[in-house]
N, C-alpha and C positions, 0 to 999 in steps of 0.2 A: 521528578527529574529536574535538574537545574537547567541545562541548556540542551536544545536539540536543533537540528538543522534539516532543511529540505533534503530529501533523498535518503534519509536514514530509515532503517527498519527497526521498529521498536515494538515492545509488547505493551498493550494498553487494556484497561478495563472498559469493555463496551457493554452497553445496555442490551438485554435480550428481550424477545417478545413476551416472555413470561414475567417480566418485571425485574428479573435478576440481572446479574452482570457476569461476564466471563472474560478471562484474559485471552487476548487474541493478538497475533502479529499483524502489524499494519505498516504501510509505507507512507511517509510524510511527503505528500505531493507538493503542497504549497502552503506557506504561512499566510494566513488571512489578515487583512488590515483590522486594526482595532485592538481587541483583547489579546491577540497573540495565539489564537487557536489555529489549528492546522486542518486543511482539507486532506483527508487520508483515504486510502483504499485498503481493503483487506487482503490478507495472504492466507492461502489454504493449501494443505497437502492433497486435497481432493481434486486432482487435476482433471478428472472426468467432468467436472462442472465448468471447465473453461469454455468461454464463448469464443469460438474460432474467429480470428480476425479482430478481436477486441481485447480480450484478456491476454496476458503474457505468461506463458509457461516457462519456468526457469529450471532447467535440468541440472541435477547435482553435479554433472560432469562439465558444465559449461563454464566459459571464461567469466571470472568475476563472482562465481557462486560462493566461494569461501568468504569473501569480504562482506557478503550479505548477512552472514550469521545464521542462515537457515540450515536445518539438519537434513532435509530430504527434498527431492524434486517438488516444486510448489507452483501454484498459479497465483499471479498477482491479479486480483479481481477488480477491474475498473467498474464493474457493475455492482460493487459493494463499496459505496462511498459514505463517508461520515465526516462531521466536523468534530474534532476532538481537542479539548483543552489540555495543556501540558500537565495539569495535575492528575489526569487520568492515565498518564504514561508511566509505566512501572520501571522498565529497563531497556537499554539499548542492545540490539542484537548485532547490528552492522550497518552497512550502507550500500546503496545501489551504485553501479558504475554510472558516470554522468550520461553516457549515451542511452542507457536503459531508462533513466529518469526522463530524459528528453523524449524518448519514444512513447512512454506512458502519457506524458503531458500532451503530446501531439495527437495521439489517438483520442484522448478525452476531448480536447478542443475541437477536433474535426467532427466528433459525434455531436457535441453541443451546438455547433453552428450549422450542422446539417450537410457537411461536405461529403460525407460518405453515408450512403443509405444501407441499412441492414435488411 
């Protein structure tokens, strides 16, 4: 992909435990300094895996769902983080509303600095 921005939902080739790679939807949380890689979190349709109070479930009927490019109700998994270079990103699906991107960043930052105990 040529250009991507924070808050976009893209499909990327991610490494698997078995050494292979699989195409997965991800959210671009923040561009990292240096080489232009992104801190990302995974997106899954397996909403039963959502960690209550941490991950964000996006219902297919919710405001802004259509602009995200997702097909079904999904969970944005803050507990599935990775650093992904642009050359592993295959295609753009859509983008998050600004308020949702802000919520994800806030939840992650609070967890990292220990403001909220689980």
